[in-house]
C-alpha positions in Angstrom: -5.5 177.5 -70.6 -3.7 176.6 -67.8 -0.6 179.2 -66.3 2.1 176.6 -67.0 1.4 177.0 -70.7 1.0 180.5 -70.4 4.0 180.9 -69.2 5.5 179.2 -71.7 3.7 180.4 -75.0 4.5 183.7 -73.5 8.1 183.6 -72.9 7.6 184.5 -69.0 9.8 182.4 -67.2 10.8 183.5 -63.3 12.7 186.6 -64.2 9.8 188.1 -66.6 6.7 187.3 -64.2 8.7 189.2 -61.2 9.3 192.1 -63.6 5.3 192.2 -64.0 4.9 192.5 -60.0 7.0 195.7 -59.8 4.7 198.5 -60.8 5.3 200.6 -64.2 5.0 203.8 -62.7 7.8 203.0 -60.3 10.7 201.3 -62.6 10.1 205.3 -64.5 10.7 207.0 -61.1 13.4 209.9 -60.7 15.8 209.5 -58.3 15.1 213.5 -57.0 15.9 215.0 -53.5 15.2 218.3 -52.1 15.9 219.8 -48.8 13.7 221.7 -46.6 14.2 224.3 -43.9 11.4 225.0 -41.7 10.8 227.9 -39.4 10.4 225.5 -36.9 12.8 224.6 -33.8 12.7 220.6 -33.7 11.7 220.8 -29.5 7.9 221.5 -31.4 6.8 218.1 -32.7 3.6 219.9 -34.0 4.7 222.7 -36.2 8.5 221.3 -36.8 6.3 217.3 -36.9 3.9 218.2 -39.1 7.1 218.8 -42.0 8.1 216.2 -41.7 5.7 213.9 -41.6 5.3 215.6 -44.9 8.8 214.7 -45.8 7.7 211.1 -44.3 4.4 210.8 -46.3 6.4 212.0 -50.0 9.4 209.1 -49.2 7.2 206.2 -47.9 4.7 207.0 -51.5 7.9 207.2 -53.9 9.6 203.2 -52.3 12.4 206.4 -51.5 12.8 207.8 -54.8 11.6 210.9 -53.7 13.5 211.8 -51.1 13.0 216.1 -49.3 15.9 216.5 -46.3 14.5 218.1 -43.7 15.9 221.0 -41.5 14.8 223.0 -38.9 15.0 227.1 -38.1 18.9 227.7 -37.9 19.9 224.6 -39.5 20.2 226.0 -42.4 18.3 229.1 -43.2 16.8 231.7 -40.5 13.2 230.5 -39.1 12.0 233.8 -41.4 13.7 233.4 -44.3 12.0 230.0 -45.4 10.8 232.1 -48.7 13.6 233.8 -49.9 15.8 230.7 -49.9 13.1 228.4 -52.1 12.7 231.7 -54.0 16.3 231.7 -55.0 16.5 228.4 -55.1 18.6 227.7 -52.3 16.8 225.3 -51.9 13.9 223.4 -54.1 11.3 223.8 -50.8 9.9 225.4 -47.3 7.6 224.9 -44.6 6.6 228.1 -43.2 4.1 230.5 -42.0 3.0 233.2 -45.0 2.3 235.9 -42.8 6.0 236.1 -41.8 6.9 237.7 -45.4 4.1 240.6 -44.5 6.6 243.3 -44.8 7.6 242.6 -49.1 3.9 242.0 -49.8 0.7 242.8 -47.0 -0.9 240.4 -48.7 1.5 237.1 -47.8 -0.8 237.8 -45.2 -4.2 235.7 -46.6 -1.6 233.2 -47.0 -1.9 232.1 -43.5 -4.9 234.7 -41.3 -6.4 237.5 -41.3 -7.0 239.9 -37.5 -11.1 238.4 -37.4 -11.4 236.4 -40.1 -11.9 232.9 -41.0 -11.4 230.1 -38.6 -10.0 226.8 -39.3 -12.6 224.9 -40.9 -13.3 227.9 -43.5 -9.5 228.2 -44.4 -9.2 225.4 -45.3 -12.2 225.4 -47.4 -11.6 228.7 -49.1 -7.9 227.4 -50.3 -8.9 224.3 -51.6 -12.4 224.6 -53.3 -13.0 228.2 -53.0 -11.0 229.7 -55.2 -8.5 230.9 -52.5 -5.7 228.7 -53.8 -5.5 229.6 -57.0 -5.6 233.5 -56.3 -2.7 232.3 -53.6 -0.6 231.7 -56.3 -1.1 233.3 -58.7 0.0 236.2 -56.6 3.7 234.0 -55.1 4.4 233.2 -59.0 5.6 236.7 -58.7 8.2 235.5 -56.0 8.8 232.9 -57.9 6.9 229.9 -55.4 4.4 227.6 -55.5 2.1 227.1 -52.4 1.1 223.6 -51.5 -1.3 223.3 -48.5 0.6 221.5 -44.7 -0.9 222.7 -41.5 -2.7 224.5 -39.5 -2.4 224.9 -35.9 -6.4 225.9 -35.1 -7.7 228.7 -33.2 -4.3 230.7 -31.3 -4.0 232.1 -28.3 -3.7 235.3 -26.8 -0.3 235.4 -25.4 1.7 236.2 -23.0 1.9 239.1 -20.8 4.1 240.2 -17.6 1.3 242.1 -16.2 -2.6 242.0 -15.9 -3.8 244.0 -20.0 -6.9 245.3 -18.9 -7.5 248.9 -21.2 -6.1 249.3 -24.3 -4.4 251.9 -23.1 -1.9 248.9 -21.1 -1.3 248.5 -24.9 0.1 251.4 -25.2 4.7 251.4 -25.3 4.0 247.9 -24.9 7.4 245.5 -26.7 5.1 242.7 -28.1 6.2 239.7 -30.1 3.4 239.1 -32.7 3.3 237.9 -35.9 3.0 239.9 -39.5 0.3 241.3 -40.5 -1.5 241.6 -36.8 1.5 243.7 -35.4 0.6 246.6 -37.9 -2.7 246.4 -36.4 -2.1 247.0 -32.9 0.6 249.7 -33.8 -2.5 252.1 -34.1 -2.7 251.4 -31.1 0.5 252.5 -29.4 2.5 248.6 -29.7 5.8 248.1 -30.1 5.9 244.7 -32.1 8.8 242.5 -32.8 8.3 239.8 -35.0 11.0 236.4 -33.5 11.2 232.9 -35.2 9.9 230.7 -32.8 13.0 229.9 -30.6 14.2 233.5 -30.4 11.1 234.5 -28.1 11.8 233.3 -25.1 15.3 234.2 -24.4 14.1 238.3 -25.2 12.0 237.8 -23.7 13.4 236.1 -20.3 16.3 239.9 -21.0 13.9 241.9 -20.9 14.1 242.6 -25.2 10.4 242.1 -25.0 7.3 242.8 -22.8 5.1 239.3 -23.8 4.8 237.6 -26.6 2.8 235.4 -29.2 2.9 232.3 -30.6 0.6 229.3 -31.1 -1.2 227.3 -28.4 -1.6 225.5 -24.6 1.5 222.4 -26.5 3.3 224.2 -27.9 3.5 227.2 -25.5 4.3 224.6 -22.4 7.1 223.5 -24.4 8.7 227.2 -25.0 8.6 227.9 -21.7 6.9 231.0 -21.4 4.7 231.2 -18.0 8.3 230.7 -16.1 8.3 234.6 -17.0 5.0 236.0 -18.1 1.6 234.2 -16.2 -0.6 235.9 -17.5 -2.4 234.4 -20.2 -4.9 235.7 -22.8 -7.5 234.2 -25.2 -8.4 234.7 -27.9 -6.2 235.0 -30.8 -8.3 237.7 -32.4 -5.3 237.7 -35.6 -5.3 234.0 -36.4 -9.2 232.6 -35.9 -7.4 229.0 -38.2 -3.8 230.7 -39.5 -3.0 227.7 -42.5 0.8 226.3 -42.9 2.0 226.6 -46.3 5.1 225.0 -48.0 6.6 227.0 -50.9 7.2 224.9 -53.8 10.4 227.0 -56.0 8.1 227.8 -59.4 11.1 226.0 -61.8 11.8 222.6 -60.3 8.4 222.5 -59.5 6.7 222.8 -63.1 10.5 220.3 -64.1 8.5 217.8 -61.9 7.0 214.5 -63.0 3.5 214.6 -62.5 3.0 211.8 -60.6 5.4 213.0 -58.4 3.4 216.3 -58.3 0.5 215.2 -57.3 2.5 212.8 -53.7 4.0 216.2 -52.3 0.1 217.7 -52.8 -1.3 214.5 -50.7 1.5 214.2 -48.8 0.1 217.6 -47.3 -3.3 217.2 -46.8 -1.8 214.5 -44.4 0.6 216.7 -42.9 -2.4 219.4 -42.7 -4.9 216.4 -40.8 -2.5 215.1 -38.4 -1.5 218.2 -37.1 -4.8 219.2 -36.7 -6.4 216.2 -34.7 -2.1 216.7 -33.5 -2.9 220.2 -31.7 -6.8 219.1 -30.7 -5.1 216.5 -28.8 -2.9 218.7 -26.8 -4.4 221.7 -26.7 -7.0 220.7 -23.7 -4.2 218.4 -21.3 -1.1 221.1 -21.5 -3.8 224.0 -20.8 -4.5 222.1 -17.8 -1.5 221.1 -17.0 -0.9 224.8 -17.4 -3.6 226.2 -15.4 -2.2 223.6 -12.2 0.7 225.4 -12.2 -0.2 228.7 -11.7 -0.9 230.1 -14.6 -3.2 232.7 -14.8 -5.7 232.8 -17.6 -7.7 236.2 -18.8 -10.0 236.8 -21.6 -9.4 240.1 -23.9 -11.4 243.0 -22.0 -14.7 244.1 -24.0 -12.8 247.2 -25.3 -9.4 245.9 -25.7 -11.0 243.5 -28.4 -13.1 247.3 -29.9 -10.2 249.2 -30.3 -8.5 245.7 -31.9 -11.4 245.4 -34.3 -11.9 248.9 -34.8 -8.1 249.6 -36.0 -7.9 245.8 -37.8 -11.4 247.5 -39.8 -9.5 250.4 -40.4 -5.4 249.2 -41.3 -7.9 246.7 -43.5 -9.6 249.8 -45.8 -5.8 251.3 -46.0 -3.8 249.2 -47.7 -6.6 247.4 -49.9 -7.2 250.6 -51.5 -3.5 251.1 -52.0 -2.4 247.1 -52.7 -4.2 245.7 -55.5 -2.8 242.4 -54.9 -4.1 242.8 -51.3 -7.7 243.8 -52.8 -8.0 240.9 -54.9 -7.1 238.3 -52.5 -9.4 240.0 -50.4 -12.0 240.1 -51.9 -12.0 236.5 -53.8 -11.6 235.6 -49.0 -14.3 237.8 -48.6 -16.8 236.1 -51.1 -16.3 233.3 -49.7 -17.0 233.5 -46.3 -19.6 235.7 -46.6 -22.2 232.8 -47.6 -19.1 230.5 -45.4 -20.2 232.0 -42.4 -23.7 232.0 -42.0 -23.6 227.8 -42.6 -21.6 227.1 -40.1 -23.2 229.5 -37.5 -26.4 227.6 -38.6 -24.6 224.3 -38.4 -22.2 224.9 -35.7 -24.4 226.7 -33.3 -27.5 225.4 -34.1 -25.9 221.7 -32.5 -23.9 223.1 -30.0 -27.5 224.0 -28.7 -28.4 220.0 -29.0 -25.5 219.4 -27.1 -25.9 221.4 -24.2 -29.7 220.0 -23.5 -28.4 216.2 -24.0 -26.3 216.7 -21.7 -28.2 218.0 -19.4 -30.8 214.9 -20.2 
């Protein structure tokens, strides 16, 4: 049958053909508008930019039927109160770091990173394939939210110090901006931890309210200007080998979303996650070169400091796990996964590094 005859028989004219051209799912999608507060200032185009990318992908995938308006830290919600705003329904979704809320329960630290814990790849593998998402969301349900993977900074730096630190004694009495559970580890060594949102760190360092500060890595740290006040830059950030960033969604709002929108939101989070990791891997090396050329003094934490911190971290882990069932349950899930995961990554990556080193010498 010719196309012209088919249209006559079926009764489809130009209007009917146009209706068929539009995907059926697009015609049935409801219009939804959400608000997303973040814990990041707009100046950080990796952290805030990753959250912004997530919102952009959601809009594009739904032909602008599902729109999420993004807000920087402090615009509608303080940077460290994003979870609270989502939990109580003030906002539908928020982009933040889980460990900011460890004061509510130490279990929150696992949604970002634990001291001397997994790197970026293992954290992501655990969350996506190793039961991490399920065990975390079981915990988050008690706070009326569900989590979506939405970013990772990779291994972080150890922070900016006004003076050199060579022994554990040098840390005693130091007022150190450090986020989450790690602050409690360092308290065991006499540090006075201060948890501040990104945009509040520089003024505190400038006024002397704090003596040292850690944030993320060279690219973001250079933007925030810490090198102007504290010239000593330390590595590694043993507390954050590969910290995840999450989008918390109000549980009632999540359950009310059409399944298609849930899938779009999840995939947009994965896109933001990959975007952020690639962005940091691209920008950090160049930023570090720039900082060193400008006079920044780069140091490795000394073995005595690393040993003392590791001992304190193991002690605190055991103490909390003995009294907190949620902490123990999530920790057991991660430990089970990493017992196999670390072995694999060490074999694969060390072998690859040896090959590349030999190749560069040939």
